[in-house]
C-alpha positions, 0 to 999 in steps of 0.5 A: 499500500502507498500513502501520498504524504507531505509534511505541513505546517497547521495554522491557527484558528485565528489565522486561518479565519484571516486567510478564509476572508480573503477567499473572493473576488475570482470567478473559477476559484475553487476555494479550499476549506478550513481544514485543508489550510496548512504551510506545505513543508515538503510534498513527498507524493505517493510513498510505499510504507516503508519509506513512510515509515522512514520519513517519519523516522527522520522527521521525528529527529528533525523535530527533536533538534528543532526550536520554536520560532514565529512566522506570519503570513503576508502578501499573496500570489498565483502560481502558473504565470500566464495560465494560473492554476493556484491561488496562494497566501505567502509567509514573510521571510523567516530564516527558521521556516527555510531551515526547517523546509530544507530539514524536511528536504534532507529527511526525504532525500535520506529516506531515498525520495528524489530532491525536489526541483523546485525552490521552496516558496512558502505559502497557504494554497487558498484556491485551485483555478479553473479557466480564471481569467488573469486579469481578476489573479492579478486583482486578487494579487494586487488587493492582497498586497499587503495583507499581513497576519499577526506572529504566530508561534510555530511549535510542531509540524505534522506528517499528513496523508492526503486522500483525493475524492471525486467531487470534494477537496482532498481530505488531509488526515494528520499521520504524525505530529513533530513537537519541537523539543528545544 
């Protein structure tokens, strides 16, 4: 059996509420439900159970050596250039966040996964797009150019499984919770 896995930081309820309040103004957007809002550290993809166990062991060691830090969501954007497919909120520049993502990447490689080819872009996916007008996407980005939440503490992250469903958003389930020990 394989599991579709990713490592992510859950959002506090008040920050998620601020994010949800921005979900408007783009026809063709499939807005994500509250339970799907998170900041992805590393997408592992479909992995066999033995590999999932290796990833879990690596992430546990990583958390044992990590210390809490603060981040905030800031700004917005879209992936896909002239043919946008995803709307997102960004995260403010954060050395500890970059380090945590890099550590998750190293954990994936030690578990035998291929390197992630894309540069880490910390973000919270708000919507997937289906034939959205580029003008409306640009208006969304401009409206949220100065968007910023308060700082919030990151004291843990999780390993999540993703289950696709027909005619409904994917279901994410927390498989393991890693609390920082420093």
